[in-house]
Biopython code that builds the backbone (N, CA, C, O; Angstrom):
import numpy as np
from Bio.PDB.StructureBuilder import StructureBuilder

atoms = [
    (1, "MET", "N", (0.816, -1.168, 0.050)),
    (1, "MET", "CA", (0.102, -0.029, -0.120)),
    (1, "MET", "C", (0.971, 1.152, -0.076)),
    (1, "MET", "O", (0.840, 2.058, -0.900)),
    (2, "LYS", "N", (1.840, 1.177, 0.841)),
    (2, "LYS", "CA", (2.871, 2.226, 0.983)),
    (2, "LYS", "C", (3.618, 2.727, -0.427)),
    (2, "LYS", "O", (3.794, 3.871, -0.848)),
    (3, "THR", "N", (3.976, 1.473, -0.976)),
    (3, "THR", "CA", (4.624, 1.740, -2.264)),
    (3, "THR", "C", (3.796, 2.176, -3.344)),
    (3, "THR", "O", (4.262, 2.926, -4.202)),
    (4, "THR", "N", (2.421, 1.716, -3.392)),
    (4, "THR", "CA", (1.403, 2.182, -4.481)),
    (4, "THR", "C", (1.282, 3.668, -4.228)),
    (4, "THR", "O", (1.377, 4.473, -5.155)),
    (5, "LEU", "N", (1.068, 4.040, -2.951)),
    (5, "LEU", "CA", (0.846, 5.584, -2.665)),
    (5, "LEU", "C", (1.982, 6.325, -3.098)),
    (5, "LEU", "O", (1.777, 7.361, -3.732)),
    (6, "ILE", "N", (3.363, 5.891, -2.812)),
    (6, "ILE", "CA", (4.380, 6.598, -3.301)),
    (6, "ILE", "C", (4.451, 6.780, -4.889)),
    (6, "ILE", "O", (4.666, 7.888, -5.380)),
    (7, "ALA", "N", (4.260, 5.640, -5.659)),
    (7, "ALA", "CA", (4.208, 5.473, -7.028)),
    (7, "ALA", "C", (3.101, 6.449, -7.482)),
    (7, "ALA", "O", (3.444, 7.211, -8.385)),
    (8, "CYS", "N", (1.779, 6.573, -7.003)),
    (8, "CYS", "CA", (0.843, 7.465, -7.324)),
    (8, "CYS", "C", (1.252, 8.938, -7.136)),
    (8, "CYS", "O", (0.920, 9.814, -7.935)),
    (9, "MET", "N", (2.005, 9.163, -6.015)),
    (9, "MET", "CA", (2.310, 10.655, -5.696)),
    (9, "MET", "C", (3.316, 11.058, -6.641)),
    (9, "MET", "O", (3.277, 12.224, -7.034)),
    (10, "MET", "N", (4.370, 10.151, -7.146)),
    (10, "MET", "CA", (5.376, 10.573, -8.140)),
    (10, "MET", "C", (4.788, 10.722, -9.427)),
    (10, "MET", "O", (5.162, 11.644, -10.153)),
    (11, "LEU", "N", (3.807, 9.824, -9.835)),
    (11, "LEU", "CA", (3.141, 10.093, -11.260)),
    (11, "LEU", "C", (2.300, 11.461, -11.064)),
    (11, "LEU", "O", (2.322, 12.354, -11.911)),
    (12, "GLY", "N", (1.669, 11.526, -10.048)),
    (12, "GLY", "CA", (0.931, 12.945, -10.046)),
    (12, "GLY", "C", (1.761, 14.054, -10.157)),
    (12, "GLY", "O", (1.332, 15.028, -10.776)),
    (13, "SER", "N", (3.078, 14.088, -9.578)),
    (13, "SER", "CA", (3.860, 15.242, -9.647)),
    (13, "SER", "C", (4.468, 15.237, -10.906)),
    (13, "SER", "O", (4.827, 16.314, -11.383)),
    (14, "ARG", "N", (4.661, 14.064, -11.593)),
    (14, "ARG", "CA", (5.255, 14.069, -13.136)),
    (14, "ARG", "C", (4.188, 14.699, -14.020)),
    (14, "ARG", "O", (4.513, 15.439, -14.949)),
    (15, "LEU", "N", (2.974, 14.427, -13.756)),
    (15, "LEU", "CA", (1.934, 14.913, -14.738)),
    (15, "LEU", "C", (1.634, 16.411, -14.322)),
    (15, "LEU", "O", (1.237, 17.168, -15.207)),
    (16, "LEU", "N", (1.787, 16.859, -13.116)),
    (16, "LEU", "CA", (1.750, 18.214, -12.820)),
    (16, "LEU", "C", (2.770, 19.124, -13.621)),
    (16, "LEU", "O", (2.453, 20.171, -14.186)),
    (17, "PHE", "N", (4.013, 18.586, -13.590)),
    (17, "PHE", "CA", (5.126, 19.180, -14.276)),
    (17, "PHE", "C", (5.039, 19.150, -15.890)),
    (17, "PHE", "O", (5.526, 20.026, -16.605)),
    (18, "ALA", "N", (4.399, 18.100, -16.321)),
    (18, "ALA", "CA", (4.472, 17.741, -17.779)),
    (18, "ALA", "C", (3.804, 18.747, -18.541)),
    (18, "ALA", "O", (2.678, 19.098, -18.187)),
    (19, "GLN", "N", (4.412, 19.314, -19.656)),
    (19, "GLN", "CA", (3.652, 20.173, -20.599)),
    (19, "GLN", "C", (4.325, 20.034, -21.825)),
    (19, "GLN", "O", (5.536, 19.813, -21.861)),
    (20, "SER", "N", (3.589, 20.152, -22.890)),
    (20, "SER", "CA", (4.040, 19.983, -24.352)),
    (20, "SER", "C", (4.722, 21.154, -24.927)),
    (20, "SER", "O", (4.252, 22.270, -24.707)),
    (21, "THR", "N", (5.723, 21.022, -25.599)),
    (21, "THR", "CA", (6.430, 21.920, -26.250)),
    (21, "THR", "C", (6.769, 21.643, -27.600)),
    (21, "THR", "O", (6.582, 20.456, -27.870)),
    (22, "SER", "N", (7.241, 22.385, -28.623)),
    (22, "SER", "CA", (7.555, 21.968, -29.893)),
    (22, "SER", "C", (8.846, 21.191, -29.789)),
    (22, "SER", "O", (9.049, 20.431, -30.736)),
    (23, "ASP", "N", (9.619, 21.214, -28.988)),
    (23, "ASP", "CA", (10.625, 20.526, -28.860)),
    (23, "ASP", "C", (10.824, 19.416, -27.959)),
    (23, "ASP", "O", (11.931, 19.014, -27.604)),
    (24, "GLY", "N", (9.537, 18.858, -27.544)),
    (24, "GLY", "CA", (9.401, 17.708, -26.620)),
    (24, "GLY", "C", (8.536, 18.145, -25.663)),
    (24, "GLY", "O", (7.776, 19.105, -25.788)),
    (25, "LYS", "N", (8.662, 17.358, -24.591)),
    (25, "LYS", "CA", (7.603, 17.449, -23.315)),
    (25, "LYS", "C", (8.581, 17.828, -22.257)),
    (25, "LYS", "O", (9.577, 17.158, -21.982)),
    (26, "VAL", "N", (8.208, 19.034, -21.636)),
    (26, "VAL", "CA", (8.972, 19.479, -20.310)),
    (26, "VAL", "C", (8.381, 18.484, -19.258)),
    (26, "VAL", "O", (7.159, 18.427, -19.127)),
    (27, "VAL", "N", (9.251, 17.657, -18.464)),
    (27, "VAL", "CA", (8.805, 16.807, -17.350)),
    (27, "VAL", "C", (9.096, 17.302, -15.982)),
    (27, "VAL", "O", (8.541, 16.890, -14.963)),
    (28, "LEU", "N", (10.245, 18.455, -16.058)),
    (28, "LEU", "CA", (10.510, 19.091, -14.834)),
    (28, "LEU", "C", (11.203, 20.463, -15.090)),
    (28, "LEU", "O", (12.202, 20.520, -15.808)),
    (29, "ASP", "N", (10.706, 21.492, -14.540)),
    (29, "ASP", "CA", (11.438, 22.759, -14.704)),
    (29, "ASP", "C", (11.351, 23.390, -13.239)),
    (29, "ASP", "O", (10.296, 23.688, -12.678)),
    (30, "ASN", "N", (12.549, 23.533, -12.749)),
    (30, "ASN", "CA", (12.691, 24.268, -11.440)),
    (30, "ASN", "C", (13.887, 25.098, -11.440)),
    (30, "ASN", "O", (14.490, 25.296, -12.495)),
    (31, "ASP", "N", (14.284, 25.611, -10.307)),
    (31, "ASP", "CA", (15.404, 26.790, -10.267)),
    (31, "ASP", "C", (16.722, 26.128, -10.765)),
    (31, "ASP", "O", (17.657, 26.812, -11.179)),
    (32, "ASN", "N", (16.760, 24.703, -10.706)),
    (32, "ASN", "CA", (18.101, 24.038, -10.934)),
    (32, "ASN", "C", (18.258, 23.401, -12.324)),
    (32, "ASN", "O", (19.320, 23.372, -12.945)),
    (33, "VAL", "N", (17.093, 22.897, -12.743)),
    (33, "VAL", "CA", (17.232, 22.146, -14.074)),
    (33, "VAL", "C", (15.927, 22.114, -14.911)),
    (33, "VAL", "O", (14.826, 22.181, -14.364)),
    (34, "LYS", "N", (16.073, 22.016, -16.178)),
    (34, "LYS", "CA", (14.874, 21.788, -17.081)),
    (34, "LYS", "C", (15.022, 20.538, -17.651)),
    (34, "LYS", "O", (16.103, 20.432, -18.232)),
    (35, "VAL", "N", (14.233, 19.427, -17.699)),
    (35, "VAL", "CA", (14.244, 18.184, -18.180)),
    (35, "VAL", "C", (13.066, 18.166, -19.385)),
    (35, "VAL", "O", (11.900, 18.539, -19.256)),
    (36, "TYR", "N", (13.668, 17.656, -20.520)),
    (36, "TYR", "CA", (12.679, 17.585, -21.661)),
    (36, "TYR", "C", (12.734, 15.973, -21.989)),
    (36, "TYR", "O", (13.804, 15.370, -21.902)),
    (37, "GLU", "N", (11.669, 15.395, -22.324)),
    (37, "GLU", "CA", (11.518, 14.031, -22.797)),
    (37, "GLU", "C", (11.208, 14.022, -24.199)),
    (37, "GLU", "O", (10.402, 14.853, -24.616)),
    (38, "PHE", "N", (11.737, 13.196, -24.984)),
    (38, "PHE", "CA", (11.645, 12.944, -26.301)),
    (38, "PHE", "C", (11.128, 11.617, -26.762)),
    (38, "PHE", "O", (11.583, 10.623, -26.196)),
    (39, "ASP", "N", (10.202, 11.456, -27.753)),
    (39, "ASP", "CA", (9.661, 10.260, -28.227)),
    (39, "ASP", "C", (9.737, 10.439, -29.644)),
    (39, "ASP", "O", (9.090, 11.297, -30.243)),
    (40, "SER", "N", (10.507, 9.651, -30.170)),
    (40, "SER", "CA", (10.661, 9.644, -31.758)),
    (40, "SER", "C", (10.400, 8.353, -32.483)),
    (40, "SER", "O", (10.765, 7.264, -32.039)),
    (41, "LYS", "N", (9.718, 8.526, -33.680)),
    (41, "LYS", "CA", (9.298, 7.252, -34.408)),
    (41, "LYS", "C", (10.296, 7.193, -35.518)),
    (41, "LYS", "O", (10.972, 8.182, -35.799)),
    (42, "PRO", "N", (10.402, 6.091, -36.137)),
    (42, "PRO", "CA", (11.457, 5.810, -37.308)),
    (42, "PRO", "C", (11.223, 6.827, -38.220)),
    (42, "PRO", "O", (10.082, 7.090, -38.601)),
    (43, "GLY", "N", (12.451, 7.569, -38.696)),
    (43, "GLY", "CA", (12.421, 8.461, -39.706)),
    (43, "GLY", "C", (11.994, 10.076, -39.329)),
    (43, "GLY", "O", (11.888, 11.020, -40.113)),
    (44, "LYS", "N", (11.805, 10.057, -37.980)),
    (44, "LYS", "CA", (11.379, 11.536, -37.343)),
    (44, "LYS", "C", (12.576, 12.022, -36.597)),
    (44, "LYS", "O", (13.532, 11.327, -36.255)),
    (45, "ASP", "N", (12.419, 13.250, -36.394)),
    (45, "ASP", "CA", (13.384, 13.935, -35.590)),
    (45, "ASP", "C", (13.449, 13.434, -34.275)),
    (45, "ASP", "O", (12.419, 12.954, -33.801)),
    (46, "VAL", "N", (14.575, 13.463, -33.544)),
    (46, "VAL", "CA", (14.692, 12.893, -32.041)),
    (46, "VAL", "C", (14.610, 13.823, -31.027)),
    (46, "VAL", "O", (13.908, 13.614, -30.038)),
    (47, "CYS", "N", (15.338, 14.956, -31.190)),
    (47, "CYS", "CA", (15.439, 15.934, -30.120)),
    (47, "CYS", "C", (15.148, 17.257, -30.267)),
    (47, "CYS", "O", (15.465, 18.070, -29.398)),
    (48, "GLY", "N", (14.493, 17.613, -31.420)),
    (48, "GLY", "CA", (14.093, 18.835, -31.896)),
    (48, "GLY", "C", (13.937, 18.831, -33.398)),
    (48, "GLY", "O", (14.563, 18.063, -34.130)),
    (49, "ALA", "N", (12.989, 19.810, -33.853)),
    (49, "ALA", "CA", (12.653, 19.736, -35.187)),
    (49, "ALA", "C", (13.713, 20.373, -36.094)),
    (49, "ALA", "O", (14.113, 21.520, -35.896)),
    (50, "GLY", "N", (14.208, 19.512, -37.207)),
    (50, "GLY", "CA", (15.023, 19.956, -38.145)),
    (50, "GLY", "C", (16.371, 20.261, -37.397)),
    (50, "GLY", "O", (16.741, 19.713, -36.359)),
    (51, "LYS", "N", (17.122, 21.345, -38.188)),
    (51, "LYS", "CA", (18.352, 21.803, -37.559)),
    (51, "LYS", "C", (18.043, 22.620, -36.346)),
    (51, "LYS", "O", (17.224, 23.529, -36.480)),
    (52, "HIS", "N", (18.569, 22.424, -35.230)),
    (52, "HIS", "CA", (18.197, 23.129, -33.995)),
    (52, "HIS", "C", (19.442, 23.010, -33.001)),
    (52, "HIS", "O", (20.359, 22.201, -33.143)),
    (53, "SER", "N", (19.314, 24.030, -31.881)),
    (53, "SER", "CA", (20.410, 24.060, -31.104)),
    (53, "SER", "C", (19.968, 23.767, -29.651)),
    (53, "SER", "O", (18.817, 23.908, -29.238)),
    (54, "HIS", "N", (21.064, 23.326, -28.902)),
    (54, "HIS", "CA", (20.878, 22.955, -27.398)),
    (54, "HIS", "C", (21.930, 23.789, -26.743)),
    (54, "HIS", "O", (22.937, 24.128, -27.366)),
    (55, "PRO", "N", (21.713, 24.137, -25.461)),
    (55, "PRO", "CA", (22.883, 24.539, -24.575)),
    (55, "PRO", "C", (23.509, 23.297, -24.061)),
    (55, "PRO", "O", (22.987, 22.202, -24.268)),
    (56, "ALA", "N", (24.504, 23.423, -23.463)),
    (56, "ALA", "CA", (25.092, 22.280, -22.834)),
    (56, "ALA", "C", (24.202, 21.486, -22.044)),
    (56, "ALA", "O", (23.405, 22.106, -21.340)),
    (57, "HIS", "N", (24.179, 20.155, -22.020)),
    (57, "HIS", "CA", (23.039, 19.255, -21.469)),
    (57, "HIS", "C", (23.544, 17.928, -21.242)),
    (57, "HIS", "O", (24.534, 17.560, -21.874)),
    (58, "LEU", "N", (22.909, 17.064, -20.306)),
    (58, "LEU", "CA", (23.164, 15.762, -20.013)),
    (58, "LEU", "C", (21.920, 15.019, -20.950)),
    (58, "LEU", "O", (20.781, 15.482, -21.005)),
    (59, "THR", "N", (22.294, 13.975, -21.560)),
    (59, "THR", "CA", (21.346, 13.044, -22.335)),
    (59, "THR", "C", (21.281, 11.796, -21.607)),
    (59, "THR", "O", (22.315, 11.270, -21.195)),
    (60, "VAL", "N", (20.090, 11.262, -21.411)),
    (60, "VAL", "CA", (19.775, 9.905, -20.781)),
    (60, "VAL", "C", (19.037, 9.235, -21.851)),
    (60, "VAL", "O", (18.025, 9.755, -22.321)),
    (61, "MET", "N", (19.496, 8.085, -22.274)),
    (61, "MET", "CA", (18.672, 7.235, -23.327)),
    (61, "MET", "C", (17.771, 6.277, -22.649)),
    (61, "MET", "O", (18.098, 5.463, -21.786)),
    (62, "LEU", "N", (16.638, 6.470, -23.129)),
    (62, "LEU", "CA", (15.616, 5.624, -22.225)),
    (62, "LEU", "C", (15.210, 4.299, -23.185)),
    (62, "LEU", "O", (14.451, 3.465, -22.690)),
    (63, "SER", "N", (15.639, 4.130, -24.356)),
    (63, "SER", "CA", (15.682, 3.010, -25.262)),
    (63, "SER", "C", (16.884, 2.952, -26.010)),
    (63, "SER", "O", (17.663, 3.902, -26.104)),
    (64, "ASP", "N", (17.061, 1.714, -26.607)),
    (64, "ASP", "CA", (18.142, 1.647, -27.641)),
    (64, "ASP", "C", (17.813, 2.504, -28.862)),
    (64, "ASP", "O", (16.639, 2.667, -29.195)),
    (65, "ALA", "N", (18.776, 3.028, -29.501)),
    (65, "ALA", "CA", (18.563, 3.916, -30.611)),
    (65, "ALA", "C", (19.596, 3.782, -31.722)),
    (65, "ALA", "O", (20.730, 3.379, -31.462)),
    (66, "SER", "N", (19.215, 4.121, -32.983)),
    (66, "SER", "CA", (19.992, 4.238, -34.037)),
    (66, "SER", "C", (19.652, 5.646, -34.805)),
    (66, "SER", "O", (18.615, 5.829, -35.443)),
    (67, "VAL", "N", (20.686, 6.597, -34.638)),
    (67, "VAL", "CA", (20.343, 7.875, -34.982)),
    (67, "VAL", "C", (21.375, 8.262, -36.119)),
    (67, "VAL", "O", (22.457, 7.699, -36.283)),
    (68, "THR", "N", (20.904, 9.252, -36.841)),
    (68, "THR", "CA", (21.797, 9.882, -37.818)),
    (68, "THR", "C", (21.928, 11.391, -37.577)),
    (68, "THR", "O", (20.929, 12.109, -37.593)),
    (69, "ILE", "N", (23.181, 11.879, -37.351)),
    (69, "ILE", "CA", (23.388, 13.252, -36.909)),
    (69, "ILE", "C", (24.002, 13.931, -37.945)),
    (69, "ILE", "O", (24.967, 13.518, -38.589)),
    (70, "THR", "N", (23.377, 15.067, -38.105)),
    (70, "THR", "CA", (24.087, 15.997, -39.319)),
    (70, "THR", "C", (24.406, 17.282, -38.652)),
    (70, "THR", "O", (23.517, 17.939, -38.112)),
    (71, "THR", "N", (25.762, 17.699, -38.671)),
    (71, "THR", "CA", (26.239, 18.879, -38.024)),
    (71, "THR", "C", (26.168, 19.997, -39.042)),
    (71, "THR", "O", (26.087, 19.730, -40.241)),
    (72, "PRO", "N", (26.200, 21.351, -38.557)),
    (72, "PRO", "CA", (26.111, 22.588, -39.433)),
    (72, "PRO", "C", (27.065, 22.530, -40.698)),
    (72, "PRO", "O", (26.782, 23.122, -41.740)),
    (73, "ASP", "N", (28.196, 21.787, -40.537)),
    (73, "ASP", "CA", (29.176, 21.890, -41.660)),
    (73, "ASP", "C", (28.753, 20.679, -42.691)),
    (73, "ASP", "O", (29.485, 20.415, -43.645)),
    (74, "GLY", "N", (27.707, 20.061, -42.483)),
    (74, "GLY", "CA", (27.230, 19.014, -43.481)),
    (74, "GLY", "C", (27.836, 17.533, -42.990)),
    (74, "GLY", "O", (27.388, 16.561, -43.599)),
    (75, "LYS", "N", (28.599, 17.342, -42.174)),
    (75, "LYS", "CA", (29.149, 16.029, -41.644)),
    (75, "LYS", "C", (27.946, 15.124, -41.299)),
    (75, "LYS", "O", (27.119, 15.556, -40.496)),
    (76, "VAL", "N", (27.810, 14.082, -41.765)),
    (76, "VAL", "CA", (26.836, 13.058, -41.228)),
    (76, "VAL", "C", (27.477, 11.891, -40.729)),
    (76, "VAL", "O", (28.465, 11.380, -41.258)),
    (77, "SER", "N", (26.808, 11.403, -39.529)),
    (77, "SER", "CA", (27.408, 10.279, -38.798)),
    (77, "SER", "C", (26.135, 9.427, -38.356)),
    (77, "SER", "O", (25.088, 10.021, -38.097)),
    (78, "THR", "N", (26.207, 8.228, -38.279)),
    (78, "THR", "CA", (25.089, 7.227, -37.699)),
    (78, "THR", "C", (25.691, 6.619, -36.452)),
    (78, "THR", "O", (26.802, 6.093, -36.517)),
    (79, "LYS", "N", (24.991, 6.668, -35.283)),
    (79, "LYS", "CA", (25.435, 6.072, -34.225)),
    (79, "LYS", "C", (24.326, 5.098, -33.532)),
    (79, "LYS", "O", (23.138, 5.414, -33.471)),
    (80, "LYS", "N", (24.783, 4.032, -33.083)),
    (80, "LYS", "CA", (23.828, 3.022, -32.322)),
    (80, "LYS", "C", (24.162, 3.299, -30.799)),
    (80, "LYS", "O", (25.317, 3.271, -30.375)),
    (81, "ILE", "N", (23.104, 3.558, -30.045)),
    (81, "ILE", "CA", (23.135, 3.909, -28.523)),
    (81, "ILE", "C", (22.237, 2.946, -27.871)),
    (81, "ILE", "O", (21.095, 2.668, -28.239)),
    (82, "LYS", "N", (22.873, 2.466, -26.862)),
    (82, "LYS", "CA", (22.160, 1.608, -25.786)),
    (82, "LYS", "C", (21.185, 2.258, -24.797)),
    (82, "LYS", "O", (21.534, 3.315, -24.273)),
    (83, "ALA", "N", (20.041, 1.744, -24.508)),
    (83, "ALA", "CA", (19.133, 2.291, -23.492)),
    (83, "ALA", "C", (20.124, 2.331, -22.162)),
    (83, "ALA", "O", (20.943, 1.453, -21.892)),
    (84, "GLY", "N", (19.896, 3.461, -21.431)),
    (84, "GLY", "CA", (20.702, 3.494, -20.034)),
    (84, "GLY", "C", (21.971, 4.356, -20.406)),
    (84, "GLY", "O", (22.563, 4.897, -19.472)),
    (85, "THR", "N", (22.427, 4.527, -21.668)),
    (85, "THR", "CA", (23.538, 5.257, -21.827)),
    (85, "THR", "C", (23.334, 6.682, -21.434)),
    (85, "THR", "O", (22.303, 7.256, -21.784)),
    (86, "THR", "N", (24.278, 7.309, -20.707)),
    (86, "THR", "CA", (24.170, 8.817, -20.308)),
    (86, "THR", "C", (25.365, 9.454, -20.732)),
    (86, "THR", "O", (26.462, 8.919, -20.573)),
    (87, "PHE", "N", (25.204, 10.663, -21.308)),
    (87, "PHE", "CA", (26.417, 11.381, -21.789)),
    (87, "PHE", "C", (26.202, 12.877, -21.764)),
    (87, "PHE", "O", (25.068, 13.341, -21.884)),
    (88, "TRP", "N", (27.312, 13.669, -21.604)),
    (88, "TRP", "CA", (27.236, 15.062, -21.424)),
    (88, "TRP", "C", (27.555, 15.748, -22.878)),
    (88, "TRP", "O", (28.465, 15.252, -23.542)),
    (89, "SER", "N", (26.951, 16.691, -23.309)),
    (89, "SER", "CA", (27.228, 17.268, -24.421)),
    (89, "SER", "C", (27.374, 18.855, -24.428)),
    (89, "SER", "O", (26.451, 19.501, -23.931)),
    (90, "PRO", "N", (28.450, 19.511, -24.948)),
    (90, "PRO", "CA", (28.427, 20.829, -24.820)),
    (90, "PRO", "C", (27.353, 21.452, -25.732)),
    (90, "PRO", "O", (26.570, 20.774, -26.397)),
    (91, "ALA", "N", (27.381, 22.925, -25.708)),
    (91, "ALA", "CA", (26.268, 23.468, -26.525)),
    (91, "ALA", "C", (26.575, 23.135, -27.965)),
    (91, "ALA", "O", (27.718, 23.103, -28.421)),
    (92, "GLU", "N", (25.543, 22.905, -28.604)),
    (92, "GLU", "CA", (25.661, 22.429, -30.075)),
    (92, "GLU", "C", (24.377, 22.671, -30.954)),
    (92, "GLU", "O", (23.245, 22.793, -30.484)),
    (93, "THR", "N", (24.707, 22.725, -32.327)),
    (93, "THR", "CA", (23.710, 22.640, -33.207)),
    (93, "THR", "C", (23.881, 21.594, -34.215)),
    (93, "THR", "O", (24.918, 21.400, -34.850)),
    (94, "HIS", "N", (22.610, 20.825, -34.332)),
    (94, "HIS", "CA", (22.606, 19.667, -35.134)),
    (94, "HIS", "C", (21.237, 19.388, -35.600)),
    (94, "HIS", "O", (20.284, 20.100, -35.283)),
    (95, "MET", "N", (21.141, 18.304, -36.386)),
    (95, "MET", "CA", (19.853, 17.722, -36.883)),
    (95, "MET", "C", (20.075, 16.257, -36.521)),
    (95, "MET", "O", (21.021, 15.639, -37.010)),
    (96, "VAL", "N", (19.197, 15.679, -35.651)),
    (96, "VAL", "CA", (19.267, 14.119, -35.219)),
    (96, "VAL", "C", (17.974, 13.428, -35.700)),
    (96, "VAL", "O", (16.849, 13.840, -35.420)),
    (97, "VAL", "N", (18.196, 12.512, -36.331)),
    (97, "VAL", "CA", (16.951, 11.609, -36.926)),
    (97, "VAL", "C", (16.971, 10.149, -36.440)),
    (97, "VAL", "O", (17.989, 9.468, -36.322)),
    (98, "ASN", "N", (15.858, 9.805, -36.205)),
    (98, "ASN", "CA", (15.724, 8.322, -35.737)),
    (98, "ASN", "C", (15.983, 7.482, -37.034)),
    (98, "ASN", "O", (15.167, 7.578, -37.951)),
    (99, "SER", "N", (17.044, 6.687, -37.160)),
    (99, "SER", "CA", (17.230, 6.034, -38.473)),
    (99, "SER", "C", (17.171, 4.478, -38.117)),
    (99, "SER", "O", (17.604, 3.610, -38.875)),
    (100, "GLY", "N", (16.616, 4.239, -36.944)),
    (100, "GLY", "CA", (16.460, 2.801, -36.621)),
    (100, "GLY", "C", (14.936, 2.421, -37.016)),
    (100, "GLY", "O", (14.160, 3.129, -37.658)),
    (101, "MET", "N", (14.687, 1.100, -36.465)),
    (101, "MET", "CA", (13.290, 0.468, -36.727)),
    (101, "MET", "C", (12.260, 0.720, -35.745)),
    (101, "MET", "O", (11.078, 0.440, -35.942)),
    (102, "GLY", "N", (12.732, 1.278, -34.624)),
    (102, "GLY", "CA", (11.870, 1.380, -33.435)),
    (102, "GLY", "C", (11.793, 2.879, -32.900)),
    (102, "GLY", "O", (12.447, 3.821, -33.348)),
    (103, "GLN", "N", (10.902, 2.920, -31.893)),
    (103, "GLN", "CA", (10.755, 4.290, -31.266)),
    (103, "GLN", "C", (12.041, 4.713, -30.478)),
    (103, "GLN", "O", (12.679, 3.868, -29.851)),
    (104, "VAL", "N", (12.358, 5.824, -30.510)),
    (104, "VAL", "CA", (13.692, 6.362, -29.621)),
    (104, "VAL", "C", (13.072, 7.299, -28.459)),
    (104, "VAL", "O", (12.304, 8.223, -28.726)),
    (105, "LYS", "N", (13.414, 7.023, -27.341)),
    (105, "LYS", "CA", (13.116, 7.816, -26.084)),
    (105, "LYS", "C", (14.377, 8.185, -25.349)),
    (105, "LYS", "O", (15.278, 7.411, -25.026)),
    (106, "CYS", "N", (14.297, 9.697, -25.095)),
    (106, "CYS", "CA", (15.502, 10.092, -24.329)),
    (106, "CYS", "C", (15.069, 11.266, -23.550)),
    (106, "CYS", "O", (14.089, 11.925, -23.899)),
    (107, "GLN", "N", (15.791, 11.555, -22.474)),
    (107, "GLN", "CA", (15.652, 12.780, -21.692)),
    (107, "GLN", "C", (16.853, 13.593, -21.882)),
    (107, "GLN", "O", (17.952, 13.039, -21.851)),
    (108, "LEU", "N", (16.744, 14.949, -22.090)),
    (108, "LEU", "CA", (17.731, 15.927, -22.034)),
    (108, "LEU", "C", (17.558, 16.793, -20.772)),
    (108, "LEU", "O", (16.462, 17.247, -20.444)),
    (109, "VAL", "N", (18.723, 17.005, -20.063)),
    (109, "VAL", "CA", (18.687, 17.725, -18.749)),
    (109, "VAL", "C", (19.678, 18.957, -18.867)),
    (109, "VAL", "O", (20.906, 18.873, -18.854)),
    (110, "GLU", "N", (18.900, 20.159, -18.989)),
    (110, "GLU", "CA", (19.681, 21.473, -19.025)),
    (110, "GLU", "C", (19.941, 21.925, -17.544)),
    (110, "GLU", "O", (18.994, 22.013, -16.762)),
    (111, "VAL", "N", (21.155, 22.195, -17.184)),
    (111, "VAL", "CA", (21.423, 22.645, -15.766)),
    (111, "VAL", "C", (21.264, 24.271, -15.823)),
    (111, "VAL", "O", (21.670, 24.917, -16.789)),
    (112, "LYS", "N", (20.739, 24.763, -14.880)),
    (112, "LYS", "CA", (20.464, 26.287, -14.949)),
    (112, "LYS", "C", (21.632, 26.820, -14.198)),
    (112, "LYS", "O", (22.093, 26.199, -13.241)),
    (113, "LYS", "N", (22.118, 27.939, -14.600)),
    (113, "LYS", "CA", (23.347, 28.513, -13.953)),
    (113, "LYS", "C", (22.639, 29.412, -12.777)),
    (113, "LYS", "O", (21.569, 29.999, -12.936)),
    (114, "LYS", "N", (23.346, 29.421, -11.676)),
    (114, "LYS", "CA", (22.992, 30.055, -10.637)),
    (114, "LYS", "C", (23.984, 31.401, -10.366)),
    (114, "LYS", "O", (25.197, 31.264, -10.204)),
    (115, "SER", "N", (23.395, 32.559, -10.341)),
    (115, "SER", "CA", (24.206, 33.668, -10.101)),
    (115, "SER", "C", (24.684, 33.949, -8.665)),
    (115, "SER", "O", (25.400, 34.922, -8.433)),
]
sb = StructureBuilder()
sb.init_structure("model")
sb.init_model(0)
sb.init_chain("A")
sb.init_seg("    ")
for serial, (resi, resn, name, xyz) in enumerate(atoms, 1):
    if name == "N":
        sb.init_residue(resn, " ", resi, " ")
    sb.init_atom(name, np.array(xyz, "f"), 0.0, 1.0, " ", f" {name:<3s}", serial, name[0])
structure = sb.get_structure()
């Protein structure tokens, strides 16, 4: 019963913070971080529409992924990434497309600078 109550409270707080944006769904936004969740079908954009930019961020892969990345200079690379992989990226501009056969889910965590 206690576990069920905690799970319901966590789900409720997640729904409270969730809001749709054109760049994914914001699942948490507070004074310290902003967390986006992305869910991409095969052939679709993964972490933003078309060519786009991110500030420095942490990425957490929630599913296995095969993605094709195009950088502003036109360099194209394809990467396979396992679910659970976590990595830090400096501020960047790119286009990322789901080049696999299944859905790609990931979260991006932007750390807010405090003055």
